[in-house]
Biopython code that builds the backbone (N, CA, C, O; Angstrom):
import numpy as np
from Bio.PDB.StructureBuilder import StructureBuilder

atoms = [
    (1, "UNK", "N", (-83.905, 44.774, 37.767)),
    (1, "UNK", "CA", (-82.900, 43.853, 37.293)),
    (1, "UNK", "C", (-83.219, 43.489, 35.848)),
    (1, "UNK", "O", (-84.266, 42.907, 35.562)),
    (2, "UNK", "N", (-82.316, 43.833, 34.947)),
    (2, "UNK", "CA", (-82.531, 43.592, 33.520)),
    (2, "UNK", "C", (-81.613, 42.454, 33.081)),
    (2, "UNK", "O", (-80.414, 42.458, 33.358)),
    (3, "UNK", "N", (-82.193, 41.500, 32.403)),
    (3, "UNK", "CA", (-81.430, 40.353, 31.919)),
    (3, "UNK", "C", (-81.296, 40.451, 30.401)),
    (3, "UNK", "O", (-82.261, 40.747, 29.697)),
    (4, "UNK", "N", (-80.092, 40.200, 29.915)),
    (4, "UNK", "CA", (-79.893, 40.229, 28.471)),
    (4, "UNK", "C", (-80.401, 38.939, 27.855)),
    (4, "UNK", "O", (-80.202, 37.854, 28.404)),
    (5, "UNK", "N", (-81.045, 39.063, 26.735)),
    (5, "UNK", "CA", (-81.589, 37.911, 26.026)),
    (5, "UNK", "C", (-80.513, 37.374, 25.086)),
    (5, "UNK", "O", (-79.820, 38.136, 24.411)),
    (6, "UNK", "N", (-80.390, 36.056, 25.056)),
    (6, "UNK", "CA", (-79.394, 35.418, 24.182)),
    (6, "UNK", "C", (-79.791, 35.617, 22.728)),
    (6, "UNK", "O", (-80.919, 35.329, 22.326)),
    (7, "UNK", "N", (-78.857, 36.106, 21.966)),
    (7, "UNK", "CA", (-79.053, 36.278, 20.529)),
    (7, "UNK", "C", (-78.153, 35.282, 19.807)),
    (7, "UNK", "O", (-76.931, 35.376, 19.920)),
    (8, "UNK", "N", (-78.716, 34.338, 19.076)),
    (8, "UNK", "CA", (-77.867, 33.395, 18.346)),
    (8, "UNK", "C", (-77.063, 34.129, 17.272)),
    (8, "UNK", "O", (-77.504, 35.151, 16.747)),
    (9, "UNK", "N", (-75.896, 33.605, 16.955)),
    (9, "UNK", "CA", (-75.082, 34.289, 15.938)),
    (9, "UNK", "C", (-75.753, 34.220, 14.568)),
    (9, "UNK", "O", (-76.560, 33.334, 14.286)),
    (10, "UNK", "N", (-75.395, 35.166, 13.751)),
    (10, "UNK", "CA", (-75.914, 35.152, 12.384)),
    (10, "UNK", "C", (-75.238, 34.027, 11.615)),
    (10, "UNK", "O", (-74.296, 33.409, 12.111)),
    (11, "UNK", "N", (-75.706, 33.766, 10.429)),
    (11, "UNK", "CA", (-75.146, 32.682, 9.616)),
    (11, "UNK", "C", (-73.678, 32.959, 9.304)),
    (11, "UNK", "O", (-72.852, 32.049, 9.370)),
    (12, "UNK", "N", (-73.351, 34.179, 8.971)),
    (12, "UNK", "CA", (-71.945, 34.506, 8.661)),
    (12, "UNK", "C", (-71.053, 34.355, 9.882)),
    (12, "UNK", "O", (-69.932, 33.858, 9.771)),
    (13, "UNK", "N", (-71.530, 34.773, 11.035)),
    (13, "UNK", "CA", (-70.740, 34.623, 12.263)),
    (13, "UNK", "C", (-70.555, 33.142, 12.610)),
    (13, "UNK", "O", (-69.471, 32.723, 13.016)),
    (14, "UNK", "N", (-71.620, 32.358, 12.447)),
    (14, "UNK", "CA", (-71.527, 30.930, 12.742)),
    (14, "UNK", "C", (-70.554, 30.239, 11.790)),
    (14, "UNK", "O", (-69.777, 29.381, 12.210)),
    (15, "UNK", "N", (-70.593, 30.607, 10.522)),
    (15, "UNK", "CA", (-69.651, 30.031, 9.551)),
    (15, "UNK", "C", (-68.217, 30.413, 9.908)),
    (15, "UNK", "O", (-67.311, 29.587, 9.795)),
    (16, "UNK", "N", (-68.007, 31.637, 10.330)),
    (16, "UNK", "CA", (-66.662, 32.082, 10.694)),
    (16, "UNK", "C", (-66.169, 31.329, 11.927)),
    (16, "UNK", "O", (-64.996, 30.959, 11.990)),
    (17, "UNK", "N", (-67.035, 31.097, 12.900)),
    (17, "UNK", "CA", (-66.648, 30.331, 14.090)),
    (17, "UNK", "C", (-66.291, 28.898, 13.713)),
    (17, "UNK", "O", (-65.335, 28.334, 14.245)),
    (18, "UNK", "N", (-67.053, 28.313, 12.802)),
    (18, "UNK", "CA", (-66.782, 26.955, 12.354)),
    (18, "UNK", "C", (-65.453, 26.873, 11.606)),
    (18, "UNK", "O", (-64.674, 25.943, 11.817)),
    (19, "UNK", "N", (-65.200, 27.835, 10.744)),
    (19, "UNK", "CA", (-63.922, 27.854, 10.010)),
    (19, "UNK", "C", (-62.737, 28.015, 10.958)),
    (19, "UNK", "O", (-61.699, 27.381, 10.768)),
    (20, "UNK", "N", (-62.885, 28.851, 11.964)),
    (20, "UNK", "CA", (-61.819, 29.042, 12.947)),
    (20, "UNK", "C", (-61.562, 27.766, 13.733)),
    (20, "UNK", "O", (-60.411, 27.386, 13.948)),
    (21, "UNK", "N", (-62.622, 27.110, 14.158)),
    (21, "UNK", "CA", (-62.468, 25.857, 14.908)),
    (21, "UNK", "C", (-61.846, 24.778, 14.036)),
    (21, "UNK", "O", (-61.021, 24.003, 14.521)),
    (22, "UNK", "N", (-62.216, 24.707, 12.769)),
    (22, "UNK", "CA", (-61.665, 23.704, 11.860)),
    (22, "UNK", "C", (-60.197, 23.970, 11.567)),
    (22, "UNK", "O", (-59.411, 23.032, 11.430)),
    (23, "UNK", "N", (-59.819, 25.238, 11.468)),
    (23, "UNK", "CA", (-58.422, 25.581, 11.186)),
    (23, "UNK", "C", (-57.518, 25.211, 12.356)),
    (23, "UNK", "O", (-56.339, 24.922, 12.149)),
    (24, "UNK", "N", (-58.040, 25.215, 13.575)),
    (24, "UNK", "CA", (-57.239, 24.901, 14.756)),
    (24, "UNK", "C", (-57.161, 23.408, 15.037)),
    (24, "UNK", "O", (-56.437, 22.995, 15.943)),
    (25, "UNK", "N", (-57.889, 22.589, 14.285)),
    (25, "UNK", "CA", (-57.913, 21.145, 14.505)),
    (25, "UNK", "C", (-56.828, 20.486, 13.676)),
    (25, "UNK", "O", (-56.748, 20.703, 12.467)),
    (26, "UNK", "N", (-56.002, 19.692, 14.312)),
    (26, "UNK", "CA", (-54.912, 18.986, 13.638)),
    (26, "UNK", "C", (-55.172, 17.486, 13.736)),
    (26, "UNK", "O", (-54.900, 16.867, 14.764)),
    (27, "UNK", "N", (-55.701, 16.906, 12.656)),
    (27, "UNK", "CA", (-56.046, 15.494, 12.673)),
    (27, "UNK", "C", (-54.832, 14.583, 12.534)),
    (27, "UNK", "O", (-54.804, 13.500, 13.118)),
    (28, "UNK", "N", (-53.846, 15.000, 11.782)),
    (28, "UNK", "CA", (-52.705, 14.149, 11.500)),
    (28, "UNK", "C", (-51.463, 14.570, 12.275)),
    (28, "UNK", "O", (-50.346, 14.315, 11.825)),
    (29, "UNK", "N", (-51.632, 15.197, 13.410)),
    (29, "UNK", "CA", (-50.500, 15.668, 14.206)),
    (29, "UNK", "C", (-49.626, 14.537, 14.700)),
    (29, "UNK", "O", (-48.401, 14.648, 14.669)),
    (30, "UNK", "N", (-50.231, 13.445, 15.157)),
    (30, "UNK", "CA", (-49.457, 12.309, 15.648)),
    (30, "UNK", "C", (-48.671, 11.664, 14.516)),
    (30, "UNK", "O", (-47.534, 11.235, 14.715)),
    (31, "UNK", "N", (-49.266, 11.594, 13.333)),
    (31, "UNK", "CA", (-48.579, 11.002, 12.179)),
    (31, "UNK", "C", (-47.415, 11.896, 11.751)),
    (31, "UNK", "O", (-46.358, 11.390, 11.376)),
    (32, "UNK", "N", (-47.594, 13.195, 11.802)),
    (32, "UNK", "CA", (-46.524, 14.118, 11.427)),
    (32, "UNK", "C", (-45.365, 14.065, 12.407)),
    (32, "UNK", "O", (-44.218, 14.301, 12.026)),
    (33, "UNK", "N", (-45.654, 13.756, 13.673)),
    (33, "UNK", "CA", (-44.590, 13.685, 14.676)),
    (33, "UNK", "C", (-43.802, 12.383, 14.584)),
    (33, "UNK", "O", (-42.603, 12.376, 14.864)),
    (34, "UNK", "N", (-44.445, 11.277, 14.199)),
    (34, "UNK", "CA", (-43.808, 9.957, 14.176)),
    (34, "UNK", "C", (-44.042, 9.250, 12.834)),
    (34, "UNK", "O", (-44.669, 8.191, 12.809)),
    (35, "UNK", "N", (-43.554, 9.807, 11.721)),
    (35, "UNK", "CA", (-43.879, 9.195, 10.428)),
    (35, "UNK", "C", (-43.205, 7.842, 10.196)),
    (35, "UNK", "O", (-43.842, 6.918, 9.689)),
    (36, "UNK", "N", (-41.944, 7.714, 10.556)),
    (36, "UNK", "CA", (-41.235, 6.464, 10.293)),
    (36, "UNK", "C", (-41.730, 5.322, 11.159)),
    (36, "UNK", "O", (-41.891, 4.197, 10.685)),
    (37, "UNK", "N", (-41.971, 5.612, 12.427)),
    (37, "UNK", "CA", (-42.457, 4.567, 13.318)),
    (37, "UNK", "C", (-43.824, 4.054, 12.889)),
    (37, "UNK", "O", (-44.074, 2.849, 12.912)),
    (38, "UNK", "N", (-44.711, 4.971, 12.497)),
    (38, "UNK", "CA", (-46.044, 4.554, 12.085)),
    (38, "UNK", "C", (-46.031, 3.838, 10.740)),
    (38, "UNK", "O", (-46.821, 2.920, 10.520)),
    (39, "UNK", "N", (-45.140, 4.249, 9.839)),
    (39, "UNK", "CA", (-45.031, 3.530, 8.566)),
    (39, "UNK", "C", (-44.521, 2.112, 8.800)),
    (39, "UNK", "O", (-45.025, 1.165, 8.197)),
    (40, "UNK", "N", (-43.531, 1.961, 9.664)),
    (40, "UNK", "CA", (-43.021, 0.633, 9.984)),
    (40, "UNK", "C", (-44.059, -0.221, 10.686)),
    (40, "UNK", "O", (-44.184, -1.413, 10.402)),
    (41, "UNK", "N", (-44.802, 0.383, 11.600)),
    (41, "UNK", "CA", (-45.837, -0.364, 12.317)),
    (41, "UNK", "C", (-46.955, -0.792, 11.377)),
    (41, "UNK", "O", (-47.486, -1.894, 11.510)),
    (42, "UNK", "N", (-47.317, 0.063, 10.431)),
    (42, "UNK", "CA", (-48.374, -0.312, 9.493)),
    (42, "UNK", "C", (-47.898, -1.392, 8.533)),
    (42, "UNK", "O", (-48.666, -2.287, 8.180)),
    (43, "UNK", "N", (-46.639, -1.321, 8.106)),
    (43, "UNK", "CA", (-46.090, -2.368, 7.242)),
    (43, "UNK", "C", (-46.045, -3.698, 7.987)),
    (43, "UNK", "O", (-46.426, -4.735, 7.444)),
    (44, "UNK", "N", (-45.585, -3.662, 9.207)),
    (44, "UNK", "CA", (-45.523, -4.877, 10.004)),
    (44, "UNK", "C", (-46.924, -5.426, 10.284)),
    (44, "UNK", "O", (-47.126, -6.640, 10.271)),
    (45, "UNK", "N", (-47.880, -4.546, 10.535)),
    (45, "UNK", "CA", (-49.253, -4.994, 10.765)),
    (45, "UNK", "C", (-49.811, -5.669, 9.516)),
    (45, "UNK", "O", (-50.528, -6.665, 9.618)),
    (46, "UNK", "N", (-49.487, -5.134, 8.339)),
    (46, "UNK", "CA", (-49.928, -5.766, 7.092)),
    (46, "UNK", "C", (-49.307, -7.130, 6.903)),
    (46, "UNK", "O", (-49.980, -8.072, 6.483)),
    (47, "UNK", "N", (-48.014, -7.243, 7.212)),
    (47, "UNK", "CA", (-47.333, -8.541, 7.087)),
    (47, "UNK", "C", (-47.923, -9.538, 8.079)),
    (47, "UNK", "O", (-48.205, -10.682, 7.724)),
    (48, "UNK", "N", (-48.108, -9.099, 9.320)),
    (48, "UNK", "CA", (-48.671, -9.988, 10.340)),
    (48, "UNK", "C", (-50.090, -10.413, 9.980)),
    (48, "UNK", "O", (-50.462, -11.571, 10.172)),
    (49, "UNK", "N", (-50.871, -9.491, 9.465)),
    (49, "UNK", "CA", (-52.236, -9.820, 9.097)),
    (49, "UNK", "C", (-52.261, -10.834, 7.955)),
    (49, "UNK", "O", (-53.077, -11.756, 7.956)),
    (50, "UNK", "N", (-51.361, -10.661, 6.976)),
    (50, "UNK", "CA", (-51.278, -11.614, 5.879)),
    (50, "UNK", "C", (-50.821, -12.987, 6.345)),
    (50, "UNK", "O", (-51.360, -14.005, 5.909)),
    (51, "UNK", "N", (-49.840, -13.020, 7.221)),
    (51, "UNK", "CA", (-49.359, -14.298, 7.752)),
    (51, "UNK", "C", (-50.390, -14.947, 8.670)),
    (51, "UNK", "O", (-50.535, -16.169, 8.692)),
    (52, "UNK", "N", (-51.099, -14.122, 9.418)),
    (52, "UNK", "CA", (-52.088, -14.656, 10.352)),
    (52, "UNK", "C", (-53.234, -15.331, 9.595)),
    (52, "UNK", "O", (-53.755, -16.359, 10.028)),
    (53, "UNK", "N", (-53.615, -14.745, 8.470)),
    (53, "UNK", "CA", (-54.700, -15.327, 7.685)),
    (53, "UNK", "C", (-54.279, -16.659, 7.067)),
    (53, "UNK", "O", (-55.118, -17.539, 6.878)),
    (54, "UNK", "N", (-53.006, -16.819, 6.753)),
    (54, "UNK", "CA", (-52.519, -18.056, 6.145)),
    (54, "UNK", "C", (-52.104, -19.080, 7.198)),
    (54, "UNK", "O", (-51.891, -20.246, 6.868)),
    (55, "UNK", "N", (-51.987, -18.667, 8.447)),
    (55, "UNK", "CA", (-51.577, -19.580, 9.511)),
    (55, "UNK", "C", (-50.089, -19.835, 9.530)),
    (55, "UNK", "O", (-49.658, -20.872, 10.033)),
    (56, "UNK", "N", (-49.271, -18.912, 8.991)),
    (56, "UNK", "CA", (-47.816, -19.083, 8.918)),
    (56, "UNK", "C", (-47.082, -18.045, 9.753)),
    (56, "UNK", "O", (-46.005, -17.594, 9.361)),
    (57, "UNK", "N", (-47.621, -17.667, 10.858)),
    (57, "UNK", "CA", (-47.025, -16.616, 11.681)),
    (57, "UNK", "C", (-45.785, -17.146, 12.396)),
    (57, "UNK", "O", (-45.862, -18.116, 13.150)),
    (58, "UNK", "N", (-44.636, -16.498, 12.153)),
    (58, "UNK", "CA", (-43.392, -16.935, 12.789)),
    (58, "UNK", "C", (-43.172, -16.170, 14.090)),
    (58, "UNK", "O", (-43.584, -15.015, 14.198)),
    (59, "UNK", "N", (-42.535, -16.790, 15.075)),
    (59, "UNK", "CA", (-42.290, -16.099, 16.353)),
    (59, "UNK", "C", (-41.371, -14.892, 16.222)),
    (59, "UNK", "O", (-41.454, -13.974, 17.038)),
    (60, "UNK", "N", (-40.500, -14.864, 15.222)),
    (60, "UNK", "CA", (-39.603, -13.727, 15.037)),
    (60, "UNK", "C", (-40.349, -12.453, 14.694)),
    (60, "UNK", "O", (-39.926, -11.364, 15.083)),
    (61, "UNK", "N", (-41.457, -12.572, 13.969)),
    (61, "UNK", "CA", (-42.235, -11.387, 13.628)),
    (61, "UNK", "C", (-42.903, -10.787, 14.858)),
    (61, "UNK", "O", (-43.091, -9.574, 14.938)),
    (62, "UNK", "N", (-43.257, -11.631, 15.807)),
    (62, "UNK", "CA", (-43.856, -11.103, 17.029)),
    (62, "UNK", "C", (-42.851, -10.277, 17.829)),
    (62, "UNK", "O", (-43.215, -9.249, 18.401)),
    (63, "UNK", "N", (-41.593, -10.714, 17.874)),
    (63, "UNK", "CA", (-40.560, -9.946, 18.550)),
    (63, "UNK", "C", (-40.297, -8.608, 17.866)),
    (63, "UNK", "O", (-40.103, -7.585, 18.523)),
    (64, "UNK", "N", (-40.295, -8.637, 16.531)),
    (64, "UNK", "CA", (-40.111, -7.398, 15.763)),
    (64, "UNK", "C", (-41.288, -6.450, 15.993)),
    (64, "UNK", "O", (-41.095, -5.240, 16.111)),
    (65, "UNK", "N", (-42.483, -6.982, 16.056)),
    (65, "UNK", "CA", (-43.660, -6.157, 16.325)),
    (65, "UNK", "C", (-43.570, -5.514, 17.703)),
    (65, "UNK", "O", (-43.897, -4.339, 17.871)),
    (66, "UNK", "N", (-43.131, -6.280, 18.673)),
    (66, "UNK", "CA", (-43.004, -5.743, 20.036)),
    (66, "UNK", "C", (-41.976, -4.618, 20.080)),
    (66, "UNK", "O", (-42.191, -3.611, 20.754)),
    (67, "UNK", "N", (-40.861, -4.778, 19.370)),
    (67, "UNK", "CA", (-39.827, -3.724, 19.356)),
    (67, "UNK", "C", (-40.336, -2.456, 18.694)),
    (67, "UNK", "O", (-40.047, -1.354, 19.160)),
    (68, "UNK", "N", (-41.092, -2.602, 17.610)),
    (68, "UNK", "CA", (-41.640, -1.417, 16.937)),
    (68, "UNK", "C", (-42.676, -0.715, 17.809)),
    (68, "UNK", "O", (-42.718, 0.514, 17.862)),
    (69, "UNK", "N", (-43.495, -1.480, 18.478)),
    (69, "UNK", "CA", (-44.525, -0.880, 19.305)),
    (69, "UNK", "C", (-43.951, -0.162, 20.525)),
    (69, "UNK", "O", (-44.574, 0.759, 21.054)),
    (70, "UNK", "N", (-42.772, -0.578, 20.971)),
    (70, "UNK", "CA", (-42.126, 0.101, 22.096)),
    (70, "UNK", "C", (-41.674, 1.509, 21.711)),
    (70, "UNK", "O", (-41.614, 2.398, 22.560)),
    (71, "UNK", "N", (-41.357, 1.711, 20.437)),
    (71, "UNK", "CA", (-40.880, 3.022, 19.972)),
    (71, "UNK", "C", (-41.994, 4.021, 19.808)),
    (71, "UNK", "O", (-41.743, 5.226, 19.779)),
    (72, "UNK", "N", (-43.211, 3.557, 19.701)),
    (72, "UNK", "CA", (-44.345, 4.479, 19.467)),
    (72, "UNK", "C", (-44.756, 5.130, 20.736)),
    (72, "UNK", "O", (-45.688, 5.934, 20.744)),
]
sb = StructureBuilder()
sb.init_structure("model")
sb.init_model(0)
sb.init_chain("A")
sb.init_seg("    ")
for serial, (resi, resn, name, xyz) in enumerate(atoms, 1):
    if name == "N":
        sb.init_residue(resn, " ", resi, " ")
    sb.init_atom(name, np.array(xyz, "f"), 0.0, 1.0, " ", f" {name:<3s}", serial, name[0])
structure = sb.get_structure()
């Protein structure tokens, strides 16, 4: 019974595997699918964060935030 010994890939093969894996990774796929919703949610989050720090948060903004979050 002969067993094959594991041979690690060469540096060039390892680099090629890494490049292939990196090319198949899509980091911004969710943003590309929902650009308007995420832009609106980030704008609203900035407004809410600014109002929250000043203590002037209005109840209407919470309703608007809930409606935007339902679309995501």
